[in-house]
RONU-302351 format. One line per field, with one value per residue (C-alpha): y negated, z negated, x; residue in three letters; residue number from 1. Coordinates in nm, 4 decimals. Layout:
<kolgus>
Y <- c(Y / ...) $
Z <- c(Z / ...) $
X <- c(X / ...) $
res <- c(ALA / ...) $
n <- c(NUM / ...) $
</kolgus>
This chain:
<kolgus>
Y <- c(-0.2911 / 0.0967 / 0.3305 / 0.4791 / 0.1483 / 0.1806 / -0.0493 / 0.0333 / -0.1522 / -0.0011 / -0.0011 / 0.0952 / 0.4092 / 0.3799 / 0.1114 / 0.0658 / 0.2519 / 0.0725 / 0.2310 / 0.1366 / 0.3643 / 0.4676 / 0.1917 / -0.0703 / -0.1311 / -0.1667 / 0.0866 / 0.0941 / 0.3723 / 0.3382 / 0.5312 / 0.3560 / 0.4915 / 0.4063 / 0.4576 / 0.5237 / 0.4639 / 0.5708 / 0.6625 / 1.0010 / 0.9605 / 1.2845 / 1.2489 / 0.8616 / 0.8877 / 0.7155 / 0.9388 / 0.8407 / 0.9968 / 0.8835 / 0.9331 / 0.8715 / 0.7386 / 0.7274 / 0.4075 / 0.3104 / -0.0150 / -0.1284 / -0.4442 / -0.7774 / -0.6349 / -0.3496 / -0.5868 / -0.8404 / -0.5567 / -0.4057 / -0.7491 / -0.8813 / -0.5576 / -0.3179 / -0.0230 / -0.1363 / -0.3993 / -0.4180 / -0.4397 / -0.4617 / -0.2410 / -0.2528 / -0.0178 / 0.3074 / 0.6482 / 0.8649 / 1.2277 / 1.3009 / 1.6444 / 1.7839 / 2.1027 / 2.1340 / 2.2415 / 2.5982 / 2.6085 / 2.5418 / 2.3182 / 1.9967 / 1.7630 / 1.4423 / 1.2048 / 0.8342 / 0.4818 / 0.3106 / -0.0415 / -0.3544 / -0.5830 / -0.5206 / -0.8047 / -0.8514 / -0.8463 / -1.1624 / -1.0204 / -1.0073 / -1.1849 / -1.4933 / -1.5021 / -1.7439 / -1.7355 / -1.8106 / -1.8057 / -1.6172 / -1.7293 / -1.5574 / -1.5456 / -1.4552 / -1.7531 / -2.0505 / -2.3760 / -2.5947 / -2.9035 / -2.8169 / -2.5705 / -2.3795 / -2.1227 / -1.9305 / -1.6517 / -1.3175 / -1.0356 / -0.7155 / -0.4611 / -0.2399 / 0.1225 / 0.2711 / 0.5164 / 0.7729 / 0.9728 / 1.3330 / 1.4020 / 1.1224 / 1.1590 / 0.8187 / 0.9343) $
Z <- c(-0.3739 / -0.4071 / -0.1860 / -0.0509 / 0.0647 / 0.3528 / 0.5731 / 0.7937 / 1.0490 / 1.1309 / 1.1046 / 0.8129 / 0.8719 / 0.6051 / 0.3717 / 0.0841 / -0.2340 / -0.5536 / -0.9059 / -1.2611 / -1.4479 / -1.7992 / -1.9222 / -1.7110 / -1.4467 / -1.1023 / -0.8272 / -0.4641 / -0.1955 / 0.1513 / 0.4619 / 0.7545 / 1.0941 / 1.2917 / 1.6664 / 1.8395 / 2.2180 / 2.4717 / 2.8318 / 2.9205 / 3.1388 / 3.3230 / 3.4015 / 3.3851 / 3.1734 / 2.8627 / 2.5562 / 2.2009 / 1.8662 / 1.5578 / 1.1914 / 0.9000 / 0.5609 / 0.2157 / 0.0407 / -0.3307 / -0.5003 / -0.8562 / -1.0338 / -0.8684 / -0.5440 / -0.5457 / -0.6299 / -0.3645 / -0.0879 / -0.1892 / -0.1542 / 0.1724 / 0.3913 / 0.5629 / 0.8091 / 1.1328 / 0.9839 / 1.1230 / 0.8103 / 0.6961 / 0.4087 / 0.2193 / -0.0756 / -0.1744 / -0.0904 / -0.3981 / -0.4483 / -0.6830 / -0.8084 / -0.9887 / -1.0652 / -0.9669 / -1.1932 / -1.0255 / -1.1163 / -0.7384 / -0.7602 / -0.5080 / -0.3888 / -0.1803 / -0.0567 / -0.0537 / -0.0169 / -0.3508 / -0.2213 / -0.3510 / -0.0676 / 0.1478 / 0.4199 / 0.7224 / 1.0494 / 1.2244 / 1.5671 / 1.6942 / 1.4365 / 1.2264 / 0.8409 / 0.5844 / 0.2642 / -0.0477 / -0.3566 / -0.6854 / -1.0195 / -1.2253 / -1.5964 / -1.6794 / -1.4910 / -1.7181 / -1.6285 / -1.4295 / -1.3601 / -0.9879 / -0.7707 / -0.6796 / -0.9751 / -1.0962 / -0.9566 / -0.9433 / -1.1626 / -0.9728 / -0.9688 / -1.2574 / -1.1827 / -1.2881 / -1.5773 / -1.6159 / -1.8917 / -1.8448 / -1.7694 / -1.5543 / -1.1793 / -1.0219 / -0.7229) $
X <- c(1.5821 / 1.5454 / 1.7575 / 1.4468 / 1.2920 / 1.0429 / 0.8496 / 0.5676 / 0.3423 / 0.0238 / -0.3578 / -0.5588 / -0.7624 / -1.0315 / -1.1676 / -0.9027 / -1.0247 / -0.9990 / -1.0057 / -0.9108 / -0.6931 / -0.7634 / -0.5176 / -0.7344 / -0.4827 / -0.6174 / -0.4882 / -0.5607 / -0.5242 / -0.5324 / -0.3989 / -0.1943 / -0.1709 / 0.1664 / 0.1638 / 0.4829 / 0.4717 / 0.7384 / 0.7872 / 0.8831 / 1.1930 / 1.1258 / 0.7456 / 0.7402 / 0.4291 / 0.3395 / 0.3540 / 0.2215 / 0.2673 / 0.0575 / 0.2204 / -0.0081 / 0.1011 / -0.0847 / -0.0151 / -0.0732 / -0.0541 / -0.1060 / -0.2274 / -0.2844 / -0.1502 / -0.4416 / -0.7314 / -0.6245 / -0.5601 / -0.9139 / -1.0869 / -0.8927 / -0.8300 / -1.0639 / -1.0439 / -0.8710 / -0.6909 / -0.3257 / -0.0813 / 0.2777 / 0.3413 / 0.6786 / 0.7552 / 0.9313 / 0.8657 / 0.7631 / 0.6574 / 0.3809 / 0.2920 / -0.0192 / -0.2162 / -0.5718 / -0.8489 / -0.7919 / -0.4507 / -0.3015 / 0.0095 / -0.0218 / 0.2201 / 0.2302 / 0.4728 / 0.3332 / 0.4346 / 0.4105 / 0.3783 / 0.5565 / 0.3896 / 0.0875 / 0.0032 / -0.2139 / 0.0155 / -0.0218 / 0.1028 / -0.2697 / -0.4634 / -0.4801 / -0.5214 / -0.6216 / -0.4264 / -0.6101 / -0.3952 / -0.5331 / -0.4818 / -0.2175 / -0.3050 / 0.0502 / 0.2118 / 0.3229 / 0.1821 / 0.4451 / 0.2558 / 0.2363 / 0.0630 / 0.3655 / 0.3279 / 0.6039 / 0.8512 / 0.6583 / 0.7927 / 0.8870 / 0.6304 / 0.6458 / 0.5999 / 0.2647 / 0.2507 / -0.0109 / -0.1419 / -0.0529 / -0.4409 / -0.4936 / -0.4808 / -0.5024 / -0.7045) $
res <- c(MET / PRO / ASP / ASN / ALA / ILE / THR / VAL / VAL / GLY / ASN / ILE / THR / ARG / ASP / PRO / GLU / LEU / LYS / PHE / LEU / ASN / SER / GLY / GLN / ALA / ALA / VAL / ARG / LEU / SER / VAL / ALA / VAL / ASN / ARG / ARG / TRP / GLN / ASN / ARG / GLN / THR / GLN / GLU / TRP / GLU / GLU / ARG / VAL / SER / TYR / PHE / GLU / VAL / VAL / GLY / TYR / GLY / ALA / LEU / ALA / GLU / ASN / ALA / ALA / ASN / SER / LEU / SER / LYS / GLY / THR / ARG / VAL / VAL / VAL / SER / GLY / ARG / LEU / GLU / GLN / ARG / SER / TRP / GLU / THR / ASP / GLN / GLY / ASP / LYS / ARG / SER / VAL / VAL / GLU / ILE / ASN / ALA / ASP / GLU / ILE / ALA / PRO / SER / LEU / ARG / PHE / ALA / THR / ALA / VAL / VAL / THR / LYS / THR / PRO / ARG / PRO / ASP / ALA / PRO / PHE / ARG / GLY / ASP / ASP / ARG / GLY / SER / THR / PRO / ARG / ALA / ASN / GLU / PRO / ALA / THR / TYR / ALA / PHE / ASP / GLU / GLU / PRO / PHE) $
n <- c(1 / 2 / 3 / 4 / 5 / 6 / 7 / 8 / 9 / 10 / 11 / 12 / 13 / 14 / 15 / 16 / 17 / 18 / 19 / 20 / 21 / 22 / 23 / 24 / 25 / 26 / 27 / 28 / 29 / 30 / 31 / 32 / 33 / 34 / 35 / 36 / 37 / 38 / 39 / 40 / 41 / 42 / 43 / 44 / 45 / 46 / 47 / 48 / 49 / 50 / 51 / 52 / 53 / 54 / 55 / 56 / 57 / 58 / 59 / 60 / 61 / 62 / 63 / 64 / 65 / 66 / 67 / 68 / 69 / 70 / 71 / 72 / 73 / 74 / 75 / 76 / 77 / 78 / 79 / 80 / 81 / 82 / 83 / 84 / 85 / 86 / 87 / 88 / 89 / 90 / 91 / 92 / 93 / 94 / 95 / 96 / 97 / 98 / 99 / 100 / 101 / 102 / 103 / 104 / 105 / 106 / 107 / 108 / 109 / 110 / 111 / 112 / 113 / 114 / 115 / 116 / 117 / 118 / 119 / 120 / 121 / 122 / 123 / 124 / 125 / 126 / 127 / 128 / 129 / 130 / 131 / 132 / 133 / 134 / 135 / 136 / 137 / 138 / 139 / 140 / 141 / 142 / 143 / 144 / 145 / 146 / 147 / 148 / 149) $
</kolgus>
């Protein structure tokens, strides 16, 4: 597990955006709002703070998330923090810290879900329906001129 592992639980703020990179690999982007609520000990009033996290995922995870999740869905996202930098067409430098997701799942705290397994073209046939052990997500690689979103 990476040293910068992160797990957040929150609500998707907009429908997931699915794109395909020049390499053909699927990429999804979504934003998750995480609410933190506490009681102020001095005023006895409830206070709340919202943090927003940009999330990206690749491959089958990206396609499954885009096909299964929508704005407002409460999700559990597990992955690693990564900083990405680029330069705009005007020459301005930009940078963002985002969660590169290893897993994105609906939260079952306030909802139910129906799970449908998708076929894996790279999984060897084992004679049963258990499939094979999934490989760890490989980090996405970009051509220097390719911006995923």
